[in-house]
N, C-alpha and C positions, 0 to 999 in steps of 0.2 A: 631387392631394394629398387624402389622407383628412383629415376632421376629427375622426375618432375617436383619442384620445390613445394608447389601448392599441395600435391598430394602427400608429402612427407610431413605436411604441417597438420593434417586433419581438417576437420570441418572448420570453415570460416567463423572467426571470432564475431560474435553479436556487438554491435555498438549502437547507442542511441545518442544522438548530438542533441544540444539545447534546443534547436529548432524542429528536430524530427518529432518530438512528442511535447506539445505546448501545454502550459499550465492552464486548467480549466476552473472556472468557479464552481464551487460546490457551498453548501449551506455552513457558514462558520470557517471558510477558508478557500483554499485551492487544492487541486489534485493533478498530479502528473503520472501516468501510467508508463512504466519503463519496460515492462516485460510481462507477457501473458502466455505460458505454455499450458495449452488446453489438455494435452495428453497427460502431463506430469502433474498437472493441477496446482501449478506455481505462478504466482504472481507477484510483481515488484511495483511497488507505489512509492513515489514521494509525496508528502503532505504539507501544507502550510495551514497552520491552525491559529486563529485569532483568539486572544484572551478571552476566557468564558465559555468557549465552544465545548460541546459535549457530544460523545457519539454514544448510540444506544447499547446497552447491556448485551454483551454477546459471549458466545462460546466459540473456542477454534476447534477444527477437527483435525488440524495437523499443527505443527510447530511455527512459531513466527520468531523472526530475529528483526531487531530494531535498533536504529542508530540515531540519535538526536543531533541535529547539526546546529540548531539556534533554539533559543527559548527555552520553556519548560513544560512537561506535562506530567500526568499521573494517572494512576488507576485509583477511581473513586474508593474502591474497597480495601486497598492496601496503604494509602496515605504516604507513598514514597514518590518524592518528586524526581523526575528524569530530566536533569538540565542538560544543556549542550555538551556534548562530549560523551554522554552515557550511552552505553549499549545494554540491551536486554534480550533475553531469550524466554519466549512463552511456551511452555509445553503444550502439546495437544491436550484437549480437554480444559484448558483454562477458561474462566468466566470472569469477565470484569466490565467495567465501564470506563472508557477513557475520558478524561476530563483535562482541559487546559485552564489553570487557575486564572481567575479573573484579575489578580494583581500582577500578571505578566505584564512587562513594560515593552515586549516585542513580539513579533510573529513567531510562532513555534514552527520549526521544521524538522520532520522526522521521515526518515527512510525506512520502509517495510519490506521484508521478504517474507511472503505469507504461503505456506503450503497447506493446500486444502481449502475449506470453507469458513467464512464467518457465518456463525448462526445467530441473527438477532433474536433476543429472547424478550418476552413480557414478564411482568411481575411474577407470574406463576411458571415461568420456564417454558412456555410454550414458544416454539418457534414462529416467529412472524416475518422472517425474511432471511434471505440466503445471498451472500455475495461470494462468489468464486471466480476462477480465472476466465470462465465464459462470461459470466454477467458483468464483471468489471470491465472487459474488453468492450462489450455492447454498450454499457452505460458511458464510458469514456469517449468513444468514438461517436455516440450520439450528443454528448455535451459538446464536443469540438464541433460538430456540425451546426448544432444550435447557436454556438457562440462565434461563428464564422471563423473557426481555426481549422488548420489542416494537420492531420497526424500522419507522419510517414512510417509510424510504428507498423510492423509486420507481426501477424500472430503465427505462434509456433503451434503445432498440433502433435507434437511428439518429439 
């Protein structure tokens, strides 16, 4: 048994403060990358979506967990509105198109924990784009630089 309190607690706890990972503008809203573990293939984002915004139809290679903190969104294919306070679990292999109803009266905020990749699909189910922990890391930091913002977020590689 070690007398060193730091060693007894195990690895340090990860923490991302409000200013450590700034919001960046994306088409139809804002994005904040909170975690990207390249080795595990897990990425965590917070999104702010404007009314009427839509995301390309995609398939998930791993499970996704989402919690809506404001507003409302839905998957076009299912017709179920996920309002503030809603939690959903998307199993690996699920295919859908995220849309924000145009009748929303506020910005929608959703927190996503994503395992694996999002495979963007065309009308014939061909893969036309891939977003994973590596690509979201690079895209987020590029957007920070382009928008004059600094991210103190550190990449995990396993």
